[in-house]
N, C-alpha and C positions, 0 to 999 in steps of 0.2 A: 197421293196415289193417282196415277194417270187415269183420266176419265175414259179415254177412247182406246179401242183395241185395233191394232194394225191388222188389215186383211191378211189371212194366212198365205195367200198366193204371192204376196209381194216379195218375200224373202228370196225367191229364186227367179223373179221376173226381171224386166228391163224396160228402158224408156228410150224412145227415138223422138228427137225434137224436130218439128216440121216448120220450115220457113215457107209458107204458102206463096208469098210473092216471088221468091227466087227459085222455087222448086221446078217450075215448068215455064216455057215461053208464055203460056196463057196466064199463069199466076192465079189460078182459080181453084175452088174446092173440087170441082168436077175433074179438072185436069190432074190434080193430085190423086184423086180416087183411083185413077188407072194404075197407080204404083202400089196399091194396097196388096194385091196378090203377090207381087215380088217381095215386098217387105214381110208379109206373112211367111213366105217360103224361106226367107233369110232367118226368121226366128223372132222378129219384133213382136212385142206383146202390148205395149202401151205407147200411144202416140200423144205427144205433148204439142199442141198447136200454139205457136206464138200468137199474141193478141190478134183477134179477128174482128175487132170493133172499128167503127169509123174513126179516122185519124183527124185531129184538129188541124185547122187551116191557119189560125192566127199564130204567128211566130213559128210556123212550120220549118223544119230543117230539111234541106234538099228539095227534090221535086215531089216526092211522095210522102215524106214525113216519117216520124218514128212510130212504130207499132205501139209503143208505150205511151204515146200522147193520145189518150182516149177521149173521144167526144161524146160517146153515148154507150153506157155499159150494157144495155139490152138490145142493141142494134148490131148489124153486120156491116163490115166494110164492103161497099158495093163493088169494089174492084175484084173482090174474091168471089162474089156471087150473092144470091138472095137466100131467103129462108129455105126455099125448096132445094137449092143447091147444097146448103149446109146439112139439111136433114138427109139428103141423099148420101153425102159423105159419111155421116154418122152411121147410117144404116149399112153402108158397105163395110165400114170398120167393124161393127157389131156382128154382121153375118160372117165375117172372117174370124170371129172368136177373139177379137182384139178390143182394147179399151181406148178411150180418148179423154184427155184432160185439157182444160183451158188454162192459158196463162192469164193470171188475174192481177190487175194493178189496183191496189186499194189505197196507196199512199198519196197519189197525185193524179191529176187529170189535165186535159187540154184546156187552154185559155177559153175556148169556145164550147166547152162541155155543156150539155143541155142544162145542167144544174146551175151554171153561172147566171142563167136567166130566170129559172124557176125557183132556185134555192141558193142564192149567192152566199148565204150564211153558212153553207156547207164548206166554205173555203176560208183559209186564214187571210186576214187583211193587214196591210201595213199602211204607212203614211201615204203611199202612192197607189193603193188598191191591192189587187191580188199579188201574192208573192210566190216566186219560184223556189223550190228546194235546191240547195247547193247551187251549182251553176247550170242547172237543167232549164234553160230559158224557154223551152217549148211547152212546159207544163207548169201548173200551179199547185200549191200545197193544200191538201185537204185538211180540214180541222177535225181531228179525231175526238175532240172533246164534245162535239155536237152529236148527241145521241140520235137525233132524227137522221143525220147523215149516215150513221152506222146502220140504222134500221134499213135505210134505202139501199145501201150497198149490199147488205145481206139479202134483201129481197131480190136484188139483181142477180146474185149468185144462185139463189133458189130457182129463179126463172130458167137458167140454163140447165139445171138438174131436172126440173119437173117438166118443162115444156120442150126442151131440145135434147134431153136424154144423155147428157155428158156424164163422165164417170169420175170426175174429180177435178182438182185444181193444182196448178203450180203457182205459188204465191210469190210475186215479184218483190224482192227486197222485203221479205216478210217482217223482219225486225223493226222496220220503220213504222209499222202499224201496230198498235197495242195488242199484246197477247190475248187479252180478254175479248177483243173483237173476233179474233180467229177462233177462239173456243166457242163463242156464241154462234159464229157462222157454221162451224162444224156440227154443233148440236142440231141446228135447224136443217141443214142440208142432209145430214145423215138420217134424219127422220123420214125424209122424202125417199132416199135411196141408200139403204145401209150398204156398207162396204166401199164407200167412195175412197179415192186415193188422194192423199194430202201431202204435197211436196213443198217444202219451204226453201226459198233462196236465202238461207241464213245458216250461220254456225253458232247461233246463240242457243246454249243448252236449254234455257227455259222454254224455247219454242218447240222442243220435242214433246211438250205437254199437249200441244194441239196438232202436231204434224207427225206423219209416219216416216218421212224421209227428209234429211237436211243435206245441204251442199257440202262440198269438201274444197273450198277455196284455198285453205291453208296448205293442204296436200299439193294442190296444183302449183301454187307458187313455190313451195319447197322443192318440188321436182324440177321445175324450170331453172331455178337458181342453182340447184345441185349439179345439174347436167352442164350448165354453162361454166361452172367453176371446176368441172371435172373431178368432183369428189362425191358423185351420186351414191355409190353403195353405202359409204359410211353415213352420210347425211340422212338418207332415206331410212336406213336401218334405225338410227337414233330417233327419227321423227315418228316412225311407226311404234316404237317402244313407248312413246309418250302420249300418243293420240288415243283418246278413249271417250269420245262423245257417244252417248247412248243412242240407240235406235239405228235404223237403216241409213246409209250414207250414199249420196249420189256421186259417183266417180266418173271422170271424163277427161279426155284429152283435147276436146274442143266443145264450144257451144256458140251461140249467136254473138255474145259479147267478145269472147276470146278471138273468134275467127275474124271479126270485122276490125277490132281495135288493137289487138296484140299479136295477131298472126295465126296462121294455120298451125296445126300440130307439127307439120313438117318444118316450118320455120323455127318453131320453139324447141323442138326435141330432136330434129334430124333423124339419125339412124335409130334412135331409141323410141321413136313414136309408137311402133307396134308393140314393143315390150311394155310400154306404159299402158297401152290399150289392154294387153293381157292382164296386167295388174288390175285395171279398172273393172274388168269383168269377173276376176277370180280372187278377190280379197274378202276377208271377213266382213259381213254386214254390208257388202257392196251392192248397190243397184247401178248397173252400168248405163251410161248415157251415150248415145250416138247423135251427132248433129247432122242435119241434112247434107248429103253428099259425101260424108266421110268414107262411104264404101266405094266411091268412084275410083281412086281417092281424089279429093278436091284440093288442089294446090294453091288456090287463090283466095284472097280476102274478099268476101262479098260486101258490096256497098250496103250501107245500113239504111240510107234515106232515099235510095234511087233503085230503079230496076237493074238487076245484075244476075241474069239467069245462070244456074249451074250448067256446066257442060257435061252432059251425060253421054256415056257409051255403054253398050250392053253386050255381055253381062259385065257389071262393074267389077273391076280388078280385085277388090278386097272383099267382095261379097262372100266368098267361100271362107275366108279368114274369120270374118265375124260370125258366120253361120256355125263354124266349129266351136267358137266361144259360147254362143247361145246354147248349143247342144250340150256341151259339158256342164253348163249351169243346171240343165234339166236332168241329165242322165246320171250325174255323179251322186245326187241326193245329199251331198255334203252341206249345201247352202240352206237347207231347211232346218238344220239343227247343228250348227258348229259348236262342238264341245270344247275344242282346244285349238289354239293357234301357236305354232312354234316359228320363231324367227332365227335365221342363221346368217352368218357372214362367211364367205369363202372367197378369199382374194378379192376379185372385182365383181362378184356376184351378190345379188340380193336374193335370198332363198327363204321361202316360208312353206309351211305345210298346214293344211286345214284338216281337222280330224272330226269325225262324227261316227260314233260307235265303232264298227270294224272297217270303216271306209276312210281313205285318206287321199288328199290331193296335194301333190308336191309341185311347187312352181319355182323355177330358177330363171332369173333375169340378169343378163349381162349388161351392166351399166358402166363398165370400165372402158379402157382404151387399148387393151392388148389381148391377143389370143391366149387362152389358158386351157388346161385340162380339167375336166369335170367328171366326177364319178357319182351319178345319182344314187347308186345303191348305198352310199354312206348315209343317206338321209331317209331312204324308204325302208331298207332292211328286208323288204319282201318284193315279190314280182309285181309289175305294173305295166301300163301301156301309155306311150307318149301319144297325145291326142292329135297332134298335127301331122306326124309321120306314120303313125300306126305301129311304130317299133315296139316290140315287147321287151321289157327290161327285167333282168334277173340280177340278183346280188353279185353274180360272178362276171358280169359284163365288163369289158375294158373301159377305162375312162375315154370320154369323147372330147374332141377339140371344140371349143366354144369361142365364137368371135363376138366383138362388141356389137350390141344391139340384138343379139340372138336370144332366144328364150326356149324353155322346155317346160311342158306341163305333163306330169305323169299321174295317172289315176290308178289307185290300187283298191282292192277289195279284200 
């Protein structure tokens, strides 16, 4: 039996990933804070800050290094600001009624992490000294069998909850660190502040024991492969029939890794990018993720180890698109208690409906390559409203022409 309860608000909430370095020309906490009112207005509720700690200098990659090569778990990267600046940002976020979670790296650390001097036994050693995991040459592997290291790591997490007021954690590659570590970390942190948010970068079912939300890497890879092979409706329909990991799932069309290393959503999905975004927001047990600048939209891969500022213009072109998706998640009330999900295939469309008591949300996504005729009434049976156009749908309405990449979302009561 699962020890922890998922906060009730999470089922209809959302997450926005913040790349402090690239978000503004200044790349600071205070500069980012100026965007909070805009993000609040768009509908963002939870802000995930990529690692904010000092970055290692030994074996550093690029000019500024990887955020995930951490040199001190209870200190701040001075490039972003000091403690007063961070506290200011957290205060602005909380006053806006939003929450903030930290990206937490528990599996590895920088070659010059403070523990390498104070507690070198916290790290695995080989014939030639510290060892890097995989081919990640800018970090060294933590020894998870060292109980003192685990205690120190959990104490560091507790510091950010108790002293800095954060609201939870995104666990980097959570499955590389033992599950019992995360269970103990959650026990201790939740005692300080009940209702924390726990997001795992993992699809290991066992880790749902400690985390509220897990990633959907398999869905992302399946979607990209299916679209490139031009058989998306069939492939994705079959994938969704088979996918059944418990708990809430983080769906996305981009994040920091995908954007920098594999391409933007526009490179990967082309004309289907917005349809996949609709799915990410409006599927069963989905927690949608937006990455910094997706609302612009951002068409470039951001450098990972160097300064590469987003090119903002206001208002962002897709801000209204995402705002409508955020609104339907709140106003439909379906996401609080989905009782049934129905999947359909119609020519080149992926269609599904979410049901909750007398409410229903019908989503139709065109992943094919040709124009077709579509009759929503065949799937709703009752009147509804299309959320993007405001069109009222009744069972007698004529079929509509549907082009590749287009989508339709009808809410009924």
